[in-house]
DRENPA-596723 format. One record per residue: residue number from 1; chain; z, y, x of N, C-alpha, C in turn. Coordinates in steps of 0.001 Angstrom, whole numbers. Layout:
+------+-------+---------+---------+---------+---------+---------+---------+---------+---------+---------+
| resi | chain |    n.zz |    n.yy |    n.xx |   ca.zz |   ca.yy |   ca.xx |    c.zz |    c.yy |    c.xx |
+------+-------+---------+---------+---------+---------+---------+---------+---------+---------+---------+
|  NUM |     A |       Z |       Y |       X |       Z |       Y |       X |       Z |       Y |       X |
...
+------+-------+---------+---------+---------+---------+---------+---------+---------+---------+---------+
END
This chain:
+------+-------+---------+---------+---------+---------+---------+---------+---------+---------+---------+
| resi | chain |    n.zz |    n.yy |    n.xx |   ca.zz |   ca.yy |   ca.xx |    c.zz |    c.yy |    c.xx |
+------+-------+---------+---------+---------+---------+---------+---------+---------+---------+---------+
|    1 |     A |  -35527 |   38157 |   -8565 |  -35455 |   38883 |   -7329 |  -34083 |   39512 |   -7103 |
|    2 |     A |  -33597 |   40164 |   -8146 |  -32311 |   40841 |   -8054 |  -31193 |   39812 |   -7802 |
|    3 |     A |  -31311 |   38675 |   -8471 |  -30294 |   37626 |   -8316 |  -30287 |   37098 |   -6890 |
|    4 |     A |  -31461 |   36913 |   -6301 |  -31537 |   36440 |   -4914 |  -30875 |   37420 |   -3957 |
|    5 |     A |  -31095 |   38716 |   -4163 |  -30491 |   39733 |   -3301 |  -28971 |   39724 |   -3431 |
|    6 |     A |  -28490 |   39563 |   -4644 |  -27036 |   39524 |   -4879 |  -26439 |   38282 |   -4225 |
|    7 |     A |  -27099 |   37134 |   -4395 |  -26600 |   35890 |   -3802 |  -26583 |   35963 |   -2284 |
|    8 |     A |  -27614 |   36587 |   -1681 |  -27658 |   36724 |    -220 |  -26499 |   37569 |     295 |
|    9 |     A |  -26146 |   38583 |    -441 |  -25052 |   39452 |      17 |  -23671 |   38850 |    -288 |
|   10 |     A |  -23555 |   38063 |   -1344 |  -22258 |   37489 |   -1726 |  -21961 |   36186 |    -982 |
|   11 |     A |  -22980 |   35435 |    -633 |  -22784 |   34120 |     -16 |  -21911 |   34174 |    1236 |
|   12 |     A |  -22177 |   35054 |    2208 |  -21291 |   35094 |    3386 |  -19835 |   35403 |    3027 |
|   13 |     A |  -19637 |   36269 |    2050 |  -18289 |   36608 |    1610 |  -17594 |   35391 |    1004 |
|   14 |     A |  -18313 |   34660 |     148 |  -17738 |   33455 |    -466 |  -17406 |   32400 |     576 |
|   15 |     A |  -18265 |   32211 |    1543 |  -18008 |   31230 |    2607 |  -16783 |   31638 |    3410 |
|   16 |     A |  -16650 |   32910 |    3720 |  -15486 |   33405 |    4466 |  -14198 |   33166 |    3685 |
|   17 |     A |  -14220 |   33453 |    2398 |  -13036 |   33235 |    1558 |  -12695 |   31749 |    1493 |
|   18 |     A |  -13696 |   30906 |    1348 |  -13471 |   29463 |    1284 |  -12863 |   28936 |    2575 |
|   19 |     A |  -13407 |   29355 |    3694 |  -12868 |   28902 |    4987 |  -11442 |   29399 |    5172 |
|   20 |     A |  -11183 |   30628 |    4816 |   -9826 |   31171 |    4947 |   -8846 |   30423 |    4058 |
|   21 |     A |   -9270 |   30091 |    2844 |   -8386 |   29362 |    1923 |   -8102 |   27963 |    2444 |
|   22 |     A |   -9121 |   27308 |    2988 |   -8928 |   25952 |    3514 |   -8059 |   25955 |    4756 |
|   23 |     A |   -8269 |   26923 |    5648 |   -7478 |   26952 |    6874 |   -6024 |   27304 |    6578 |
|   24 |     A |   -5778 |   28088 |    5531 |   -4409 |   28412 |    5139 |   -3648 |   27162 |    4719 |
|   25 |     A |   -4333 |   26197 |    4120 |   -3698 |   24955 |    3672 |   -3451 |   23965 |    4792 |
|   26 |     A |   -3980 |   24221 |    5975 |   -3775 |   23309 |    7100 |   -2409 |   23572 |    7706 |
|   27 |     A |   -1422 |   22889 |    7200 |     -50 |   23057 |    7628 |     369 |   21788 |    8347 |
|   28 |     A |     984 |   21891 |    9530 |    1393 |   20698 |   10265 |    2413 |   19872 |    9504 |
|   29 |     A |    3155 |   20493 |    8580 |    4140 |   19754 |    7803 |    3531 |   19109 |    6556 |
|   30 |     A |    2276 |   19376 |    6280 |    1624 |   18834 |    5100 |    1387 |   17343 |    5243 |
|   31 |     A |    1779 |   16589 |    4220 |    1552 |   15148 |    4225 |      56 |   14871 |    4278 |
|   32 |     A |    -725 |   15653 |    3557 |   -2165 |   15434 |    3537 |   -2770 |   15668 |    4916 |
|   33 |     A |   -2332 |   16741 |    5577 |   -2861 |   17021 |    6906 |   -2511 |   15897 |    7863 |
|   34 |     A |   -1289 |   15396 |    7781 |    -889 |   14303 |    8656 |   -1690 |   13039 |    8373 |
|   35 |     A |   -1908 |   12733 |    7113 |   -2656 |   11530 |    6767 |   -4090 |   11619 |    7271 |
|   36 |     A |   -4717 |   12797 |    7125 |   -6093 |   12933 |    7570 |   -6198 |   12950 |    9088 |
|   37 |     A |   -5149 |   13391 |    9753 |   -5155 |   13363 |   11206 |   -4819 |   11969 |   11733 |
|   38 |     A |   -4422 |   11060 |   10859 |   -4138 |    9692 |   11276 |   -2718 |    9493 |   11764 |
|   39 |     A |   -1848 |   10462 |   11549 |    -472 |   10311 |   11993 |     345 |    9626 |   10906 |
|   40 |     A |    1524 |    9193 |   11292 |    2366 |    8472 |   10350 |    3027 |    9414 |    9360 |
|   41 |     A |    3309 |    8870 |    8171 |    4022 |    9598 |    7137 |    5506 |    9702 |    7502 |
|   42 |     A |    5996 |    8718 |    8237 |    7415 |    8660 |    8599 |    7639 |    9509 |    9842 |
|   43 |     A |    8512 |   10528 |    9762 |    8755 |   11368 |   10937 |    9473 |   10599 |   12046 |
|   44 |     A |    9437 |   11137 |   13257 |    9960 |   10435 |   14433 |   11463 |   10164 |   14355 |
|   45 |     A |   12182 |   10982 |   13590 |   13644 |   10758 |   13500 |   14008 |    9626 |   12537 |
|   46 |     A |   13042 |    9143 |   11781 |   13285 |    8015 |   10863 |   12805 |    6745 |   11547 |
|   47 |     A |   13746 |    5869 |   11866 |   13410 |    4645 |   12590 |   13827 |    3382 |   11844 |
|   48 |     A |   14920 |    3459 |   11090 |   15466 |    2268 |   10421 |   15157 |    2316 |    8928 |
|   49 |     A |   14503 |    1273 |    8472 |   14129 |    1162 |    7066 |   14934 |      43 |    6426 |
|   50 |     A |   15161 |     146 |    5126 |   15767 |    -968 |    4405 |   15188 |   -1044 |    3001 |
|   51 |     A |   14993 |   -2275 |    2564 |   14557 |   -2508 |    1194 |   15824 |   -2640 |     367 |
|   52 |     A |   16083 |   -1670 |    -489 |   17329 |   -1666 |   -1257 |   17184 |   -2364 |   -2602 |
|   53 |     A |   15942 |   -2507 |   -3079 |   15762 |   -3125 |   -4382 |   14334 |   -3652 |   -4516 |
|   54 |     A |   14223 |   -4873 |   -5040 |   12925 |   -5417 |   -5425 |   13048 |   -5879 |   -6875 |
|   55 |     A |   12369 |   -5192 |   -7764 |   12341 |   -5596 |   -9168 |   11192 |   -6584 |   -9329 |
|   56 |     A |   11518 |   -7789 |   -9752 |   10519 |   -8852 |   -9806 |   10065 |   -9105 |  -11242 |
|   57 |     A |    8871 |   -8629 |  -11560 |    8252 |   -8924 |  -12847 |    7075 |   -9885 |  -12664 |
|   58 |     A |    7026 |  -10551 |  -11512 |    5839 |  -11292 |  -11112 |    5726 |  -12711 |  -11657 |
|   59 |     A |    6756 |  -13315 |  -12157 |    6830 |  -14733 |  -12573 |    6951 |  -15687 |  -11388 |
|   60 |     A |    6953 |  -15189 |  -10170 |    7145 |  -16022 |   -8981 |    8518 |  -15707 |   -8403 |
|   61 |     A |    9484 |  -16579 |   -8667 |   10865 |  -16314 |   -8257 |   11021 |  -16170 |   -6747 |
|   62 |     A |   10191 |  -16890 |   -5990 |   10334 |  -16885 |   -4536 |    9674 |  -15670 |   -3873 |
|   63 |     A |    8846 |  -14937 |   -4603 |    8062 |  -13846 |   -4002 |    8910 |  -12724 |   -3392 |
|   64 |     A |    9952 |  -12208 |   -4047 |   10725 |  -11116 |   -3420 |   11327 |  -11499 |   -2070 |
|   65 |     A |   11926 |  -12680 |   -1989 |   12525 |  -13112 |    -718 |   11485 |  -13306 |     369 |
|   66 |     A |   10367 |  -13933 |       8 |    9293 |  -14144 |     980 |    8721 |  -12805 |    1447 |
|   67 |     A |    8549 |  -11866 |     521 |    7986 |  -10566 |     857 |    8909 |   -9790 |    1790 |
|   68 |     A |   10188 |   -9769 |    1479 |   11145 |   -9038 |    2318 |   11198 |   -9628 |    3725 |
|   69 |     A |   11178 |  -10943 |    3819 |   11193 |  -11612 |    5123 |    9933 |  -11286 |    5917 |
|   70 |     A |    8779 |  -11324 |    5258 |    7510 |  -11034 |    5945 |    7438 |   -9577 |    6377 |
|   71 |     A |    7893 |   -8659 |    5533 |    7905 |   -7246 |    5912 |    8818 |   -7018 |    7114 |
|   72 |     A |    9984 |   -7634 |    7074 |   10947 |   -7483 |    8168 |   10360 |   -8026 |    9468 |
|   73 |     A |    9709 |   -9185 |    9400 |    9109 |   -9789 |   10598 |    8039 |   -8865 |   11178 |
|   74 |     A |    7173 |   -8343 |   10333 |    6071 |   -7500 |   10807 |    6562 |   -6149 |   11329 |
|   75 |     A |    7492 |   -5526 |   10628 |    8000 |   -4214 |   11068 |    8793 |   -4349 |   12360 |
|   76 |     A |    9650 |   -5365 |   12448 |   10524 |   -5498 |   13615 |    9785 |   -5942 |   14869 |
|   77 |     A |    8587 |   -6482 |   14730 |    7794 |   -6839 |   15913 |    6707 |   -5811 |   16182 |
|   78 |     A |    6646 |   -4777 |   15350 |    5565 |   -3799 |   15446 |    5800 |   -2647 |   16395 |
|   79 |     A |    7028 |   -2376 |   16772 |    7243 |   -1265 |   17695 |    8334 |    -315 |   17277 |
|   80 |     A |    7974 |     906 |   16873 |    8927 |    2000 |   16670 |    9900 |    1777 |   15527 |
|   81 |     A |    9452 |    1193 |   14419 |   10298 |    1050 |   13242 |   11101 |    -246 |   13297 |
|   82 |     A |   12238 |    -217 |   12587 |   13111 |   -1391 |   12526 |   13595 |   -1542 |   11089 |
|   83 |     A |   13506 |   -2749 |   10553 |   13983 |   -2997 |    9199 |   15347 |   -3671 |    9284 |
|   84 |     A |   16308 |   -3096 |    8570 |   17667 |   -3608 |    8563 |   18103 |   -3916 |    7135 |
|   85 |     A |   19113 |   -4783 |    7025 |   19699 |   -5072 |    5713 |   20910 |   -4184 |    5431 |
|   86 |     A |   21350 |   -3421 |    6432 |   22526 |   -2568 |    6296 |   22122 |   -1209 |    5710 |
|   87 |     A |   22427 |   -1016 |    4449 |   22049 |     225 |    3750 |   22733 |    1449 |    4361 |
|   88 |     A |   23907 |    1265 |    4976 |   24662 |    2388 |    5525 |   24017 |    3016 |    6754 |
|   89 |     A |   23159 |    2286 |    7444 |   22558 |    2848 |    8659 |   21057 |    3117 |    8531 |
|   90 |     A |   20474 |    2845 |    7372 |   19019 |    3022 |    7268 |   18662 |    4494 |    7057 |
|   91 |     A |   17543 |    4885 |    7659 |   17049 |    6254 |    7569 |   16164 |    6468 |    6343 |
|   92 |     A |   15542 |    5391 |    5856 |   14677 |    5481 |    4680 |   14892 |    4251 |    3807 |
|   93 |     A |   15020 |    4483 |    2518 |   15258 |    3403 |    1558 |   13972 |    3124 |     780 |
|   94 |     A |   13662 |    1842 |     650 |   12433 |    1414 |     -20 |   12800 |     630 |   -1268 |
|   95 |     A |   12122 |     942 |   -2348 |   12263 |     191 |   -3597 |   10886 |    -323 |   -3993 |
|   96 |     A |   10830 |   -1584 |   -4406 |    9566 |   -2205 |   -4779 |    9662 |   -2773 |   -6184 |
|   97 |     A |    8595 |   -2682 |   -6928 |    8472 |   -3358 |   -8218 |    7244 |   -4244 |   -8141 |
|   98 |     A |    7449 |   -5546 |   -8300 |    6344 |   -6502 |   -8291 |    5911 |   -6737 |   -9726 |
|   99 |     A |    4673 |   -6433 |  -10034 |    4144 |   -6571 |  -11389 |    3674 |   -8003 |  -11627 |
|  100 |     A |    3403 |   -8382 |  -12880 |    3006 |   -9769 |  -13173 |    1798 |  -10234 |  -12358 |
|  101 |     A |    1884 |  -11470 |  -11915 |     823 |  -12071 |  -11117 |    -354 |  -12436 |  -12021 |
|  102 |     A |   -1547 |  -12189 |  -11530 |   -2762 |  -12644 |  -12201 |   -3259 |  -13854 |  -11424 |
|  103 |     A |   -3447 |  -14947 |  -12120 |   -3918 |  -16173 |  -11485 |   -5116 |  -16685 |  -12286 |
|  104 |     A |   -6221 |  -16923 |  -11583 |   -7413 |  -17365 |  -12295 |   -8239 |  -18313 |  -11433 |
|  105 |     A |   -8850 |  -19317 |  -12069 |   -9741 |  -20205 |  -11310 |  -11001 |  -19432 |  -10918 |
|  106 |     A |  -11517 |  -19727 |   -9722 |  -12676 |  -18990 |   -9226 |  -13923 |  -19853 |   -9079 |
|  107 |     A |  -13729 |  -21109 |   -8712 |  -14855 |  -21984 |   -8451 |  -14551 |  -23354 |   -9042 |
|  108 |     A |  -15555 |  -23957 |   -9693 |  -15377 |  -25248 |  -10346 |  -16311 |  -26278 |   -9720 |
|  109 |     A |  -15875 |  -27559 |   -9753 |  -16768 |  -28622 |   -9305 |  -17659 |  -29054 |  -10472 |
|  110 |     A |  -18485 |  -30077 |  -10254 |  -19439 |  -30519 |  -11275 |  -18744 |  -31032 |  -12534 |
|  111 |     A |  -17505 |  -31521 |  -12390 |  -16760 |  -32038 |  -13539 |  -16002 |  -30935 |  -14288 |
|  112 |     A |  -16124 |  -29700 |  -13829 |  -15444 |  -28589 |  -14489 |  -14007 |  -28397 |  -14050 |
|  113 |     A |  -13606 |  -29064 |  -12979 |  -12239 |  -28939 |  -12458 |  -12215 |  -27792 |  -11442 |
|  114 |     A |  -11236 |  -26899 |  -11552 |  -11173 |  -25778 |  -10603 |  -10963 |  -26264 |   -9170 |
|  115 |     A |  -11747 |  -25705 |   -8266 |  -11603 |  -26010 |   -6839 |  -10923 |  -24869 |   -6094 |
|  116 |     A |  -11132 |  -23648 |   -6558 |  -10514 |  -22483 |   -5920 |   -9781 |  -21656 |   -6963 |
|  117 |     A |   -8686 |  -21054 |   -6518 |   -7883 |  -20212 |   -7400 |   -7658 |  -18882 |   -6697 |
|  118 |     A |   -7681 |  -17824 |   -7480 |   -7402 |  -16480 |   -6970 |   -6110 |  -15996 |   -7615 |
|  119 |     A |   -5189 |  -15518 |   -6782 |   -3965 |  -14911 |   -7295 |   -3900 |  -13477 |   -6791 |
|  120 |     A |   -3343 |  -12623 |   -7628 |   -3249 |  -11206 |   -7315 |   -1919 |  -10674 |   -7842 |
|  121 |     A |   -1333 |   -9768 |   -7086 |    -119 |   -9097 |   -7536 |    -191 |   -7632 |   -7126 |
|  122 |     A |     240 |   -6773 |   -8015 |     366 |   -5345 |   -7726 |    1836 |   -5055 |   -7427 |
|  123 |     A |    2060 |   -4079 |   -6572 |    3416 |   -3648 |   -6254 |    3477 |   -2130 |   -6322 |
|  124 |     A |    4548 |   -1625 |   -6892 |    4804 |    -186 |   -6911 |    5811 |     117 |   -5810 |
|  125 |     A |    5463 |    1040 |   -4928 |    6269 |    1335 |   -3741 |    6885 |    2722 |   -3897 |
|  126 |     A |    8194 |    2798 |   -3693 |    8917 |    4074 |   -3679 |    9733 |    4129 |   -2388 |
|  127 |     A |    9715 |    5278 |   -1720 |   10500 |    5433 |    -493 |   11154 |    6805 |    -501 |
|  128 |     A |   12416 |    6826 |     -91 |   13134 |    8109 |      14 |   13850 |    8174 |    1353 |
|  129 |     A |   13968 |    9383 |    1862 |   14740 |    9607 |    3093 |   16219 |    9568 |    2739 |
|  130 |     A |   16975 |    8771 |    3449 |   18393 |    8576 |    3130 |   19206 |    9847 |    3278 |
|  131 |     A |   18950 |   10630 |    4324 |   19783 |   11803 |    4590 |   19607 |   12898 |    3544 |
|  132 |     A |   18406 |   13071 |    3023 |   18156 |   14152 |    2067 |   18012 |   13663 |     631 |
|  133 |     A |   17722 |   12376 |     451 |   17468 |   11839 |    -878 |   16094 |   12219 |   -1419 |
|  134 |     A |   15262 |   12820 |    -578 |   13926 |   13250 |    -981 |   12994 |   12050 |   -1100 |
|  135 |     A |   12322 |   11929 |   -2246 |   11330 |   10871 |   -2421 |   10043 |   11278 |   -1724 |
|  136 |     A |    9617 |   10458 |    -786 |    8391 |   10713 |     -57 |    7233 |   10017 |    -757 |
|  137 |     A |    7513 |    8849 |   -1303 |    6510 |    8070 |   -2042 |    7154 |    7680 |   -3364 |
|  138 |     A |    6422 |    7854 |   -4464 |    6968 |    7470 |   -5761 |    5971 |    6579 |   -6502 |
|  139 |     A |    6369 |    5346 |   -6750 |    5579 |    4378 |   -7521 |    4111 |    4312 |   -7096 |
|  140 |     A |    3886 |    4295 |   -5789 |    2520 |    4167 |   -5277 |    2054 |    2735 |   -5499 |
|  141 |     A |     945 |    2585 |   -6185 |     416 |    1260 |   -6510 |    -371 |     711 |   -5331 |
|  142 |     A |     -32 |    -488 |   -4932 |    -818 |   -1237 |   -3956 |    -927 |   -2653 |   -4484 |
|  143 |     A |   -1821 |   -3405 |   -3936 |   -2005 |   -4762 |   -4436 |   -2535 |   -5651 |   -3332 |
|  144 |     A |   -2474 |   -6937 |   -3569 |   -3112 |   -7912 |   -2685 |   -3603 |   -9051 |   -3552 |
|  145 |     A |   -4685 |   -9662 |   -3105 |   -5114 |  -10881 |   -3758 |   -5482 |  -11905 |   -2700 |
|  146 |     A |   -5448 |  -13159 |   -3092 |   -5679 |  -14255 |   -2151 |   -6362 |  -15385 |   -2898 |
|  147 |     A |   -7430 |  -15896 |   -2324 |   -8147 |  -17026 |   -2898 |   -7926 |  -18235 |   -2007 |
|  148 |     A |   -7615 |  -19372 |   -2613 |   -7364 |  -20591 |   -1836 |   -7888 |  -21811 |   -2601 |
|  149 |     A |   -8183 |  -22857 |   -1861 |   -8696 |  -24100 |   -2451 |   -7535 |  -24918 |   -3003 |
|  150 |     A |   -7705 |  -25453 |   -4225 |   -6649 |  -26246 |   -4854 |   -7008 |  -27726 |   -4949 |
|  151 |     A |   -8303 |  -28058 |   -4840 |   -8733 |  -29455 |   -4822 |   -9840 |  -29604 |   -3787 |
|  152 |     A |  -10082 |  -30831 |   -3393 |  -11157 |  -31108 |   -2452 |  -10758 |  -30835 |   -1022 |
|  153 |     A |  -11786 |  -30768 |    -174 |  -11572 |  -30553 |    1256 |  -10922 |  -29190 |    1495 |
|  154 |     A |   -9986 |  -29141 |    2409 |   -9252 |  -27923 |    2793 |   -8352 |  -27376 |    1684 |
|  155 |     A |   -7978 |  -28209 |     708 |   -7072 |  -27763 |    -361 |   -5685 |  -27510 |     219 |
|  156 |     A |   -5014 |  -26515 |    -339 |   -3640 |  -26210 |      76 |   -2756 |  -26175 |   -1166 |
|  157 |     A |   -1462 |  -26222 |    -940 |    -508 |  -26179 |   -2050 |    -427 |  -24771 |   -2628 |
|  158 |     A |     118 |  -24674 |   -3830 |     335 |  -23355 |   -4425 |    1282 |  -22524 |   -3566 |
|  159 |     A |    2255 |  -23189 |   -2925 |    3196 |  -22477 |   -2064 |    2445 |  -21794 |    -916 |
|  160 |     A |    1486 |  -22524 |    -322 |     700 |  -21941 |     767 |    -164 |  -20784 |     243 |
|  161 |     A |    -655 |  -20914 |    -970 |   -1419 |  -19828 |   -1582 |    -560 |  -18586 |   -1770 |
|  162 |     A |     675 |  -18788 |   -2223 |    1603 |  -17662 |   -2402 |    1961 |  -17049 |   -1051 |
|  163 |     A |    2085 |  -17894 |     -26 |    2367 |  -17391 |    1321 |    1239 |  -16476 |    1798 |
|  164 |     A |     -10 |  -16891 |    1577 |   -1148 |  -16049 |    1950 |   -1137 |  -14722 |    1211 |
|  165 |     A |    -807 |  -14768 |     -63 |    -699 |  -13546 |    -869 |     401 |  -12635 |    -331 |
|  166 |     A |    1540 |  -13230 |      -7 |    2693 |  -12475 |     504 |    2368 |  -11780 |    1815 |
|  167 |     A |    1668 |  -12480 |    2708 |    1304 |  -11895 |    3998 |     416 |  -10664 |    3801 |
|  168 |     A |    -564 |  -10767 |    2916 |   -1454 |   -9628 |    2666 |    -712 |   -8472 |    2006 |
|  169 |     A |     171 |   -8795 |    1050 |     913 |   -7743 |     361 |    1854 |   -7019 |    1318 |
|  170 |     A |    2500 |   -7742 |    2212 |    3404 |   -7121 |    3193 |    2650 |   -6111 |    4059 |
|  171 |     A |    1463 |   -6477 |    4520 |     658 |   -5576 |    5358 |     317 |   -4304 |    4592 |
|  172 |     A |     -45 |   -4452 |    3334 |    -439 |   -3290 |    2532 |     751 |   -2392 |    2215 |
|  173 |     A |    1893 |   -2978 |    1910 |    3084 |   -2165 |    1631 |    3501 |   -1401 |    2882 |
|  174 |     A |    3458 |   -2048 |    4030 |    3803 |   -1380 |    5286 |    2838 |    -227 |    5546 |
|  175 |     A |    1570 |    -432 |    5250 |     585 |     644 |    5403 |     903 |    1817 |    4482 |
|  176 |     A |    1286 |    1531 |    3243 |    1655 |    2595 |    2308 |    2885 |    3337 |    2820 |
|  177 |     A |    3863 |    2612 |    3330 |    5099 |    3223 |    3825 |    4830 |    4119 |    5029 |
|  178 |     A |    3978 |    3674 |    5934 |    3779 |    4423 |    7174 |    2716 |    5501 |    7084 |
|  179 |     A |    1722 |    5343 |    6196 |     642 |    6328 |    6145 |     468 |    6957 |    4770 |
|  180 |     A |    1071 |    6379 |    3740 |     921 |    6915 |    2391 |    -224 |    6299 |    1621 |
|  181 |     A |   -1030 |    5466 |    2263 |   -2148 |    4828 |    1576 |   -2504 |    3535 |    2296 |
|  182 |     A |   -3418 |    2766 |    1709 |   -3881 |    1538 |    2353 |   -5380 |    1421 |    2201 |
|  183 |     A |   -5985 |     703 |    3119 |   -7425 |     496 |    3072 |   -7748 |    -615 |    2089 |
|  184 |     A |   -8890 |    -517 |    1442 |   -9304 |   -1509 |     455 |   -9670 |   -2839 |    1089 |
|  185 |     A |  -10185 |   -2852 |    2315 |  -10626 |   -4079 |    2978 |  -11614 |   -4866 |    2128 |
|  186 |     A |  -12467 |   -4141 |    1423 |  -13529 |   -4742 |     613 |  -13026 |   -5648 |    -500 |
|  187 |     A |  -11779 |   -5503 |    -926 |  -11285 |   -6295 |   -2048 |  -11682 |   -5603 |   -3333 |
|  188 |     A |  -12067 |   -6390 |   -4315 |  -12478 |   -5846 |   -5599 |  -11258 |   -5637 |   -6471 |
|  189 |     A |  -11195 |   -4526 |   -7180 |  -10059 |   -4202 |   -8031 |  -10294 |   -4785 |   -9431 |
|  190 |     A |  -10845 |   -5966 |   -9505 |  -11019 |   -6581 |  -10823 |   -9698 |   -7167 |  -11279 |
|  191 |     A |   -9551 |   -7366 |  -12546 |   -8310 |   -7939 |  -13057 |   -7479 |   -6900 |  -13756 |
|  192 |     A |   -6627 |   -6201 |  -13026 |   -5712 |   -5240 |  -13632 |   -6357 |   -3872 |  -13675 |
|  193 |     A |   -6221 |   -3201 |  -14774 |   -6737 |   -1839 |  -14902 |   -5633 |    -866 |  -14521 |
|  194 |     A |   -5965 |     141 |  -13719 |   -4953 |    1120 |  -13307 |   -5152 |    2415 |  -14045 |
+------+-------+---------+---------+---------+---------+---------+---------+---------+---------+---------+
END
């Protein structure tokens, strides 16, 4: 009985303190507040981006060039942001590390020959504002995977499989750069442990 009376009198006070503490953290300059409000991580004065470094640990020599080209194509046709190769005029510098590719057969025919292959690559994304040198994103892990047919009807080349992977990875990296995170899109995080 005594405990119930104490809880009844303390509960409104605790709720008031909790609400006050939460509202105090609602700062318009907060990255978290901006992300939850759906606004971009990149402020309006930052318009030109450049990829200054891609460290390739992926085993796919062509992946960095394909990724940079795909990112540039998507950003430059997307609207407000522009990707440039000129480091002297960029407002934000991006560094990427491509981790080793995971490649595994997914589906086999009756003879035990793989018909589908799944490839996956993780990328670590770092971005800093050029004028201040402040890191906005540091080694944020994102990934993409792509499944494609390697034999039988609708089979494609490994190059086309890598192209599909690159397209998905570019979209996810751009999402990380602009919002600080990316949606899972129902992809399973099997394979690499984080």
